[in-house]
C-alpha positions in Angstrom: -0.1 0.0 -0.2 1.5 3.5 -1.0 2.5 5.9 2.1 1.3 8.7 0.0 -1.7 9.6 -2.6 0.0 12.0 -4.6 3.6 13.7 -5.2 3.7 17.1 -6.9 6.6 18.4 -8.8 6.6 22.2 -9.7 6.2 25.9 -9.0 6.0 27.1 -5.3 5.7 31.0 -5.4 4.2 33.6 -3.4 1.4 35.8 -4.6 0.6 39.3 -3.8 -2.9 40.2 -4.7 -5.1 43.0 -4.7 -8.2 44.7 -6.3 -8.2 47.4 -9.0 -11.2 49.5 -10.3 -10.1 48.8 -14.0 -6.8 48.0 -15.9 -4.9 51.5 -17.0 -3.2 52.2 -19.9 0.5 52.2 -20.2 1.9 55.0 -17.9 -1.4 55.3 -16.3 -2.5 54.9 -12.4 -5.0 53.1 -10.3 -5.0 52.3 -6.6 -4.1 48.6 -5.7 -6.6 47.9 -2.8 -7.3 45.0 -0.5 -3.7 43.9 -0.9 -3.0 40.2 0.4 -0.1 37.9 0.4 -1.0 34.0 -0.3 1.0 31.1 -1.4 0.6 30.0 -4.9 1.9 27.9 -8.0 0.1 25.3 -10.1 1.2 22.2 -8.5 1.4 23.6 -5.1 -2.4 24.8 -5.4 -3.7 21.4 -6.9 -1.9 19.6 -4.0 -3.9 22.0 -1.3 -6.9 20.8 -3.2 -5.9 17.2 -2.6 -4.7 17.6 1.1 -7.8 19.5 2.4 -9.9 16.6 0.8 -8.0 14.2 2.9 -5.3 12.7 0.6 -1.6 12.3 1.7 0.4 14.3 -0.6 4.2 15.7 -0.9 5.8 18.1 -2.8 9.1 18.3 -4.8 10.6 21.6 -5.9 12.8 24.5 -5.1 12.4 27.8 -3.1 14.8 30.2 -2.2 16.7 30.5 1.1 14.9 33.7 1.9 12.0 34.7 4.0 9.3 34.0 1.2 10.8 30.5 0.9 10.7 29.9 4.8 7.1 31.3 4.7 5.9 29.1 2.0 7.5 26.0 3.7 5.7 26.7 6.7 2.3 27.4 5.1 2.7 24.2 3.1 3.4 22.1 6.5 0.5 23.7 8.5 -1.9 22.1 5.5 -0.2 18.7 6.1 2.0 18.8 2.9 5.2 16.7 3.0 7.9 19.2 2.1 10.9 16.8 2.5 11.3 17.2 -1.5 11.5 21.0 -1.2 15.0 22.3 -1.8 15.9 25.3 -0.1 18.7 27.0 -2.5 21.2 29.3 -1.0 21.6 32.9 -2.1 18.4 32.5 -4.3 15.3 34.4 -4.5 11.7 32.8 -4.3 9.5 33.1 -7.3 6.7 35.8 -7.0 3.6 37.1 -8.6 2.0 40.5 -8.5 -1.6 40.0 -9.7 -4.2 43.1 -9.8 -7.7 41.9 -10.1 -10.5 43.8 -11.6 -13.3 44.4 -9.0 -16.1 44.3 -11.3 -15.1 41.0 -13.6 -12.8 39.2 -11.3 -10.3 39.3 -14.4 -6.8 39.4 -13.4 -3.6 40.1 -14.9 -0.3 38.3 -13.7 3.1 40.0 -13.4 5.6 37.4 -12.1 9.2 36.8 -11.5 10.8 33.6 -11.5 13.2 34.5 -9.0 16.8 33.3 -9.2 16.2 29.8 -8.2 17.8 27.3 -10.7 15.8 24.7 -12.5 15.3 21.3 -10.7 17.0 18.5 -12.4 16.4 14.7 -12.5 19.3 14.5 -9.9 17.4 16.8 -7.6 14.1 14.6 -7.5 13.7 12.8 -4.1 12.8 9.6 -6.0 11.7 7.8 -2.6 8.9 10.1 -2.6 7.6 8.9 -6.3 8.1 5.2 -5.5 5.9 5.5 -2.3 2.9 7.3 -4.0 -0.2 6.2 -6.0 -0.1 9.3 -8.6 2.5 12.2 -9.5 0.9 15.6 -10.8 3.5 18.2 -12.4 3.2 21.5 -14.1 5.5 22.6 -17.2 8.1 24.2 -15.2 10.9 21.7 -14.6 10.8 19.7 -17.7 13.8 17.6 -17.2 12.6 16.5 -13.5 9.2 15.8 -15.2 10.6 13.6 -17.8 12.5 11.6 -15.2 9.6 11.4 -12.6 7.0 10.1 -15.5 9.7 7.3 -16.6 9.9 6.2 -13.0 6.1 6.4 -12.6 5.6 4.4 -15.8 7.6 1.8 -14.9 5.9 1.4 -11.5 2.4 1.5 -12.7 2.0 5.0 -11.1 -0.8 7.2 -12.6 0.7 10.4 -14.1 -1.2 13.8 -14.4 0.2 16.7 -16.1 -0.8 20.4 -15.6 0.1 22.0 -19.4 -0.8 25.6 -18.2 1.9 27.1 -20.6 4.0 26.1 -23.8 7.6 25.1 -23.2 10.2 23.3 -25.3 11.0 19.8 -24.5 7.4 18.9 -23.9 6.8 16.5 -26.5 9.3 14.1 -24.5 6.4 13.5 -22.4 4.2 11.6 -25.2 2.9 8.3 -24.2 4.0 9.1 -20.5 1.3 11.0 -19.1 -2.2 9.3 -18.1 -4.2 12.5 -17.4 -3.2 15.5 -19.8 -5.2 18.8 -18.7 -4.3 21.9 -21.1 -5.3 25.2 -21.0 -6.8 26.8 -23.7 -3.6 29.2 -24.1 -1.4 25.9 -24.3 -3.9 24.2 -27.0 -3.6 27.2 -29.2 0.1 27.7 -29.0 1.0 23.9 -29.2 -1.7 23.0 -32.1 -2.3 26.3 -33.9 -5.9 25.9 -33.6 -8.4 28.5 -31.9 -11.3 26.0 -32.1 -11.2 23.7 -29.0 -12.8 20.9 -30.9 -10.2 20.7 -33.5 -7.4 21.6 -30.8 -8.2 18.8 -28.4 -8.0 16.1 -31.1 -4.2 17.4 -31.9 -3.5 16.9 -28.5 -4.6 13.1 -28.5 -1.1 13.0 -29.7 0.2 12.8 -26.2 -1.5 9.5 -26.0 -3.1 10.1 -22.6 -6.0 8.2 -21.1 -8.0 11.6 -20.6 -7.2 14.8 -22.4 -8.6 17.9 -21.3 -8.7 21.6 -22.4 -10.2 24.1 -19.6 -11.9 26.7 -21.2 -12.8 29.1 -18.3 -16.1 30.4 -18.1 -17.1 28.0 -20.8 -16.3 24.9 -18.9 -14.0 22.3 -20.4 -13.9 19.9 -23.1 -12.5 16.1 -22.7 -11.8 13.0 -25.0 -12.2 9.7 -22.9 -12.1 6.6 -24.8 -12.8 8.4 -28.0 -15.9 10.1 -26.2 -16.0 14.1 -26.7 -17.2 15.3 -23.3 -18.4 18.8 -22.8 -18.6 20.0 -19.1 -20.1 23.2 -18.5 -19.1 25.8 -15.9 -20.8 27.1 -12.9 -22.2 30.4 -12.8 -20.9 32.2 -9.9 -19.9 35.9 -9.4 -16.2 35.7 -9.7 -14.2 37.6 -7.4 -10.8 36.3 -8.8 -10.1 33.5 -11.5 -6.4 33.0 -10.4 -5.7 29.5 -9.6 -9.2 28.2 -11.1 -7.5 25.7 -13.4 -5.1 24.6 -10.7 -8.1 23.9 -8.6 -9.8 21.8 -11.5 -6.2 19.7 -11.8 -6.5 19.0 -7.9 -10.2 18.2 -7.7 -10.1 16.1 -11.0 -7.3 14.0 -9.9 -9.1 13.5 -6.5 -12.1 12.0 -8.3 -10.0 9.9 -10.7 -8.1 8.4 -7.6 -11.4 7.6 -6.0 -12.5 5.9 -9.3 -15.5 7.9 -9.8 -16.9 8.1 -13.5 -15.4 10.7 -15.8 -18.2 12.7 -15.9 -18.8 12.9 -12.2 -14.9 13.6 -11.7 -15.1 16.5 -14.4 -18.4 18.1 -12.8 -16.6 18.0 -9.5 -13.6 19.4 -10.7 -15.7 22.2 -12.5 -17.5 22.9 -9.3 -14.2 23.4 -7.3 -12.8 25.6 -9.5 -16.0 27.8 -9.5 -16.0 27.7 -5.8 -12.5 29.3 -5.4 -13.4 32.0 -7.7 -15.7 33.5 -5.5 -12.6 34.2 -3.3 -9.4 36.3 -3.4 -6.3 34.4 -4.4 -5.3 31.2 -6.0 -5.7 29.2 -3.0 -8.4 31.5 -1.3 -11.5 29.6 -1.9 -10.2 26.0 -1.7 -12.6 23.9 0.2 -11.8 22.0 3.5 -14.2 18.9 2.4 -15.9 17.0 -0.4 -19.4 18.1 1.1 -18.5 21.8 0.6 -18.3 21.0 -3.2 -21.2 18.8 -3.6 -23.4 21.1 -1.5 -22.3 24.0 -4.1 -23.3 21.8 -6.9 -26.9 21.3 -5.7 -27.4 25.1 -5.0 -25.5 26.6 -8.0 -26.8 26.7 -11.5 -24.3 25.6 -14.7 -23.9 27.9 -17.5 -24.9 26.4 -20.7 
């Protein structure tokens, strides 16, 4: 029996968030209101979803040996996430993002700095964590480490889940090595050259995943599973902040997959979790603490069509 349910590999960063009345033009100025500081990063956010839903999770990545890095590690530990695979890199700065959010629409713009941490390499992986888990989940940031982790996982029959948020050179090395391939619409457009999700997702099938999904924001998601094209609508909410919606979707979907739910139930659950998170400020501001909160939300909120 696996000691862990999911091991994540990827970004850990700090988000500085605040609200603006509107996005100013270049050289314009607007007040940055209700500023808050929260943890973030695609993989870290997905893991937080899984941890709060009761799974045993660990993270592999890098932070700087600075104040932000220390804060992030403590926050993850407080949520019950195993941080033994996080490397504290000396004399390096932790990644951070500054995210203004438009009050009325919840739309946001992200200004980010990758800090000065060096890329996670295959030699940096704490491989004993991977061999003790049921699934791994990673974003696109550390491609060399991702490929090595996927190779280990495939040999051991461990589920491999990927958040393809942004296109990066070398991602083709993962063809045939990912079970759950969930891409953003931006990734789909850049990788396939298609604006039409139905055409684009068919091209993404070349990754040979069991599940191929493209997230479409307020338009929900599109999935190919067993050659069936599945459209999953989004839930209608008054969005406060859309930051992290996709990351929450990934975590919630992986939860449903590991619980052996039907594909449509898992996708609907993930859509609801993402929408619920959008009603709070921050990538991790509205992550529910149990499945009941998500199922109650699904009963009370209508879907967009």
